[in-house]
Each structure stands twice: as C-alpha cells, then as structure tokens.
N, C-alpha and C positions, 0 to 999 in steps of 0.2 A: 485371434480371439475377437468375437463380435462384441462391440462396446457401444452403449448409448451414453451421451453426456447431455444432461438437461440443464440448459442455461449456457449462453455464449457470452457471458461477461468475461472479466479478466481471467478468473480461475478456470472457468469452463472451457473457454476457447484455447487457452494454453494447454490445459490437460488433454483435451481432445486431439489437438494438433500434434502434440508430442507423442501420444499413444499411437497415432496413425504413422508417425515417422518411423516407429520401430516395427511396423508391419501389421498392426491391428486394423480391423475394419471398424471405423468409427462413424457414428451418426450423431451429429449435434442437433439438439432440439431447442427452438426458441419460439415464443408466441408473439414477439415483436415483429410485425411485418416489414417495417423499414429496415431493421437490423438484418433480418433474414434475407431480404432482397439484396442488401449490400454484400453479404457474405456469399450468396449464390452467384453474384456477378463478379466475384474475385476481390472485393474490397474487404477491409476489416474495420470494426468500429472503434478500436482503441489503438494507441501508439505503444508498441513494444518492439524494441530492436530485433529484427530477424524474423518476427512472427509472420509478416506478410509473405515472405519467401517460402516458409514452410507450409503455410495454408495453400498457396498456389501450387506448390509441388505435390502435396498429398491429395489435393482435390483433383488435379490432372491425372494422378496415378489411380484414382478411383478408391482410395483408402479413406477419404474424408468427404462427408456430405452433410448438407444442412436441410432441415425440414421443420415444419410446424406440426407435423403429425406425431404426437407423443405416443399414441397407442401403437402405431406401426413400428416406430423406432424401438420401443421396449420389448415388443413381442419377439423381435429378431435378435435381442441382445442377451448375452449371459451375464454381463456386468452392466449395471445402470448407475452411472454417477449422477448424484444430485449436486449441482453447483450453482444454485440460485442465491440471490441476495438474502442476507439476514440483517436488515437495518436495525439501527438503535432506536428504541422507544424513548420518549421524554424522560422516563425515570431511570434510564440506563439499561433496562432489560433488552433482551434480544427478541426481535419480532420474527416468529417462525411461520408466519402465514404463508409465505411463498414455498417454504419447505413442505408444509402440510398440504398445500394445494397440489404440489407435484406428486407427493406420496399418494394422495387420493386418486390422482389421475393414473398413476402406475398401477395401483391396486385394481382400479376399474378395468384396465386393459388386461390384467393378468389373473383376475380372480378365477377364471375357468381354465387357466393353463394347467397342464399335467403336473401333478405333484411328484417331484423327484427327490434327490438327495441334497443335503446341505452343500452348497457350492454350485449347484446346477443353475441357479438364478439368484443373483445377489444385488441388492440396492446398496450402493456405496455412498455414504454421506461425505461429500467433499466440502460442502459449505461449512463455515466456522459456526459451530453451534455450542451452547452451554453443556456442561456435563449433565448427563441424564437424558439428553435428547434422543440418543440411539434407543434407549429403553422405551421412551415415549412413542417413538416412531414404530418400533416393533409392536407395541401394544395397540397402536392405531391400526396397523396392518392386520393384526389378528382379529380385532373387532370388526373389520370390514371383510373378513373371510379370506385373508391372505397370509395366514400364519405359516404357510409353506415357503414363503419367500424370506430369505435371510437378510438382515440389515447389518452392514459393517460400517466402521468409521475409518476415514483415511484423511486426516487433516493435511492441508497444504502449507508449505513453507516457502512460498515464492516471493522473491523481492521484485517489485516493479522495476523495470529497466534491466533486469538480469534473469527474468523468469525462465527462459528457455534453458539456459545453462543450469539453473537451479533444479529444473525438472530432470534434465538429462544426466546431470552429475550431482545428485543430492547429497547433503551431509548424511542423511538417513531417510528412510521411508518408514512411517509409523502407520500401523493398522490396528484397529480394535475389532476383535471378533469374538463370537460365543462358541463357534465350532471350529475345530482344527481344519476341517475340510475347506472352509471358507478362507482361512489363512493360506492354505496350500495354493488355492486358485489365484489369490492376490500376489503371492510370492512369485508365481509363474509369470503373471502380468508384468511385475516390476523387475524380473530377472535381468533384463538388458541394462538396467540402471544401477544395480546394486553390486557391490564388491565387498571384500573383507573390511575395507576402510570406509565403505558407504553401506552400512548395515540395513537389513530389513528387520524391523522390530515389531514383534507381535505382542499384543497386550489386550486387556479388556477394553471394551468400547468406552467406559467411563475414564479409564486412564488415558486413552488416545485423545478424547475430547479435552481432558484437563491438560495434556501435554501442549496442545496448541496455545491455550490461554497462558500457561505458565511461561512458555518460550517468549511470547510477545510481551508479557508483563516484565520479564527479566530484561529484555532489550530496551523497553521503554524506561525502565528504572535506571539503566546505565546512562541513557541520554539525559534524563532529568537530573541525575546526580552531577554529571560534568557541567551541565548548565548552571546549577546552583553554585558549584565551585567557581565557575567563570564569573558569576555575579559577585562572589566574595573577593575574587581576584581584583575586580574593578575597584572595590572598596578599600582593599588593603595595599594596592600598588603592585601586586604580584602579576605575573604573566601566565595565563592559563595554558598557553602552548608549552611553556617550560614545565609547568606542573604536569601536564598531560604526558610529556616525555618521561618525567620522573616516576610516574605511577604506571604508565603503559608498558614499560619494559619489565615490570614485575609480571612474571608469567601467570600468576594467579589472577591478574586483572586484565592485561592485554589492551590493545588499542581499538578493537572493533566497537562501534557504537559509543565511542568515547570522544566524540568531536563536538565542541560547543557550537551552539547556533540559536536560532530563534524559536526553537521548539519543534516537536515532531508533529507530523500530520499524516494524511493518507487515509485509506479505508480500513486499516487494520489496527494500528496501535491505539488510537483514541477510542475506537469502538470496543476493542477487546479488553482494554483496561477497565473501562466503565462496565462492560458486560460481566467481567470477573467479579468486580465489586458488588454488582447487583445480585449475582448468584450467591455470593458469600452471605450477603445480608439476609436473603431468603432462608438460608440455612443457619442463621444466628451466629455467623462467624464474621469478625471484624478484620479486614485487611488493611492495617494501618499504613504499611509501606506503599501498597498500590494506591490507596486514597491520597497519600502525600504526593506520589508521582503524578497523578492526574491533576491535582491542584497546582503543582509546580509547573507542569507543562502549560496550563492555561495562563499562568502568570508570565511564563517565558515568552509567550507570543506577544506580550505587550512591551518587551524590553527594547526593541528597535524604535518603536514610536516614542518611548520615554526618552531615549537618547536624542532623538531628533527634536522633540519638544523642548528639552532642556537646552540644547545648543542654540535654538532659535528663540529662547526666552518666552516660549508659549505663543509666539506671533507667527502662526502658520498660514493664516488666511491670505489667499492670493498668491502664495508661493507655489512653485512647481517642483515636483519630485519625480525623478526618473527611477523606476523600479525594474531592476533586472532579475528575472526569475519569478514565475508565478506558480508553477507546479510545486507540489510539496517536496519533490526531490528531482534530480536530473533524470533524463532518459524516460520520462513519462509525461503524459498530458493530464494526469490526474490532479485535480485541484481540491479534492475533498479534504477538509480540515487544514488546508494549506496555510502556513504562517503568513504568506504574502497577502492573503485576503484579510486577515485581522489587521495588518498594517494599513492596507488600502482603505478599509472601513474607517479606521481612526483618522487617517489623513483627510478623507473626504468630510468627515464629521467636523474636523477643525477648519474647514473652508479651503483646504489646499487642492491643487490640481495634480493629477497623476498621469505621467507618460509611461506606459507599461510595455514591457517586451518579454517574451518567452519563446524559445524556438518551437514549442509544440502546443502550449496550453492557451494560446490567445483566443481561439474559437470558444473554448469552454468558459473562459473568463468573460468574454463578450456576452454570452447568454445570461450571465448574472448581472452585469453592470450596464449593458447597453451603451448609451452615449455619455455615460458619466466619466469615462476615461478616454485618454488618447491612446490608441493602439498603435504602437510604433512598428515600422516595417523591419527594423533591425536594431541592434544595440546602440549604434551611433545615432540613429534617428531619435531614440528615446532620450538621449542626454541633451539634445539641442535646447539651450536656454534654461536648463534645469537649475534650481537653486541648490540641489544636492543629488548625488547618485546613491541609491540604496540597493545593495546587492543582497538578495534574499535566498536565491537558489543557485547552487554552484555548478551550472552548466559548464562543460569544458570550454566553450567558446568565450566565456567571460574570464578565463584564468589569466590571460596575458594581454590585456588591452594596451593600446598606445596611450599612456597616461598624458603625454604632451598634447595629443589630439583631444583627449577627454577634456583637458583644461581649456583648450581653445573653444570647445563647444558649450561647456556649462556656463551659467551665469556667475556662479560662485563655486570655487573648487573645494567642495566638501564631499567626503565619501563615508557612508555608513556601511561597513562590511559585516553582514550578518553571518558570514561563514569563515571569517578570518582568512579569506582567500588571498588577500594582499598583505598579510602580516610580514612576510619576508621582504616586501618592497616598501615597508613603511618609511624607511630613511629616504629612499628615492622620492616618495610621495611628498614628504615634508620639504625636501630640497626644491621640488617643483612648485611649492606653495600651497599644497593641499592641507586641509584639516582632515585628519583621519581618525575614525572611530571603529574599533573592532569589538569583539565579544570577549570580555575578560582580559583585555590587554592593558591592565592598569600600569604595568611597567615593562618597557621593551628591553 
C-alpha cells in the first residue's frame, strides 16, 4: 500500500519505518531541511534502539524515502498519516497549528483529485489530539473543497525505548472512523501486526481520540499514586518496595507503572494529562483525579532536591553533585519534562555545581545549559570529587557499579537513589560507609 507520513519526529519516523518493514511503500515528509538531509544521508535525528537499522534497511530496499515535497507525496498515497507535533499552550490547551497547516497543505494538493469511494484516500490523524479534532479537521477539509477525503483517527501507544516492538507487536490497534470502508482499509494495513490477542479495535473518532488520553491519564495516575505512597512510607517508616510487592501481586492492581521515583516526564504524560484537563474544563467537566495527578507529579519532581537540601542542612553553595541519568527514562535521549532538569535547576539556583552524565542525552542537555554544567565522559568521570551521587534515570549501566570504586572517587560517600536501584544493596552500602537515601525507604 502506498503511504505518506507527514512529520519525521518520534511518532512519524517510527510509524513510517515500521510500515515500510512490512512491505508498504512509504514516503516520509518533513519541512526541516537539516533533519531531511540527515535522513536522506542515512542518519536519524532521534535515539531509539534498532530504528537506525530498520531505516537503513528499508531505504536501501526502496520502500522508505524522505522528501520535503508534501504535494507529491500525498498525491501518490492512499493513506496519509499526520504525525506532527501538538505542543502544549500556556493554559494547558493543545496547539493544533501544525496539524491544521498540514491538513491545509494536503487539501491544496488533493482538491482537484478524482472523487472516489470512502477509503480510496484517507487522512489518518496519528498526532495526539483532543477529542473533537477529527470532526474539526473534517469540517476544515469540507470548507476547503475536500469533503471527498475521509479523515480517520489512529492514536499511537509507543513507549520511547521500545517503540519498534510496540508497533510491531501492539497490545491493540485503535482506529476511529465514520465509514466502514475506511476501517476495512486500515484493518488491511495493520493485518501483519494484529492477532486474536492483539486486537484491531474500530470505534468512532471521538472514542479513539479519548482512548489515547484516557490511557495516558491512567498510567500517569498509577505513577503519581505510588509516588505519594512512597512519600508516606518515608514519613511512617514503612518500605515502599515491600508495600509495592504487597499490592502489586493483587491481579487487579499489578506492577506496571507502579515503581516509585522522582516523577514522570517525557513528551506524553505531562502534556496529555494537562490537555485532558483543559478539554474537560472547556466542556464544564471537572477532572479531580487528573488534576491531582498533575499537581502530585509537579511536587514529586522536587523530592530529590528536598532530600539533598535536608541532608546538607541547606548549605549547598560550592558543593558538587554527580547526576547520573538526564533523559526522562532509559533508552532515549528525550529530556522533555525530565525530572533531572528540575533537580539540576534547583541545585544551580542553590549555588551548587553539577557533574552530569547520561549515555544518550548529553547533547540535548548541553543545548539547554551550555557551560553551566560539567558534562562527564562517563559514569566514573561524573563522580570524581563529588559531595554526593544522585541517580535520576535508571540506565542499565548504572545498575551494578563498583561501590568501593565509587567511594574512592567521591569526596563524601552519599547516594541519593531516585529509582531505588540500589535498595537491595543498602546493607552493603552502609557497611562501606555510605549514607544512602532512596524513595519511600523509611524502613529497610
């Protein structure tokens, strides 16, 4: 099937590449000349495990190409995926200017195209958009003389760091359509990825749009809940790891997204929770749970600094802190809304120095902070002379450090473990002379 994907960000590039991998002819469109040149030369603009291999493979096979010519790409495509950014506005609303600009460009290219049957040409909204956007886009198309082009919704459920596997073996595929024929076309596109246990779910566009927001709000709720329980464990002397085991084995609750930490970040959860709240307010609906989740997460990002500040009696000026992990999660270079940035900002404001290391996100952090930080070349380089080690992101290479070597390198043996990565080694750490702080580790 001939497919165009507009936008080569995280969602668009993964979508286009994976569709090409299963035999479709995919043209990815982007108006950023630097990004386009990188893609056309065989590079990729993001870090996602395995994506570079698939891009190279499918480009060489002639199934995947990149262009700035939107009109040419969409004229030759049956399915046109819109996968551009939907940034958050200051009031929490979702900014649809990029979606609308692409839709206008598509309409200009296809206004005079032959009018066929539903499913012959379909715009597929892959970007995360508020409920009602599909209808608004359809109305916009009709007003511009393109009522003959169908608009479907197909939200993405990709985890950064595992996006290829999520696309190839999805928990489910959700599409929102107004005509059965459009659903049939999309079912055929997704047939290689769906099975009885990985269903293809067809619903209204409004329901599909709402599903995306509801899923992310639910996962964010689990994270904020366990973080609040961890804070209470610190105050009561309980151990959140024990509590997590006690509730996680309840099949109604489970363990996924129930790990305490310094708050969630990334491009999805923060924006989508706020976006959902904003949509509800416009409709006169109060989302008390989601509002609380958002507030709880903002507060959780301050927890690590509060522990550090309390331990050092508020005297942080001139002290040096090693920060391991800058991306909002492992296996990505994405630092959007990353808890590490909140910590770094607070440390710098208090007059402290920061030696930072992350396997992939250093370049992105450097664009924000310039020479305000020391950018370590490795984990051991970061801890040299530090007054404390702060682990924020649980990259695999941080899991089993040589603690004796860590103690030799740091100025004072203090560890603030934002992911409870070293909880099982706490006794060993104390025997080595470390002062150890976890999240919700009130009693070992």
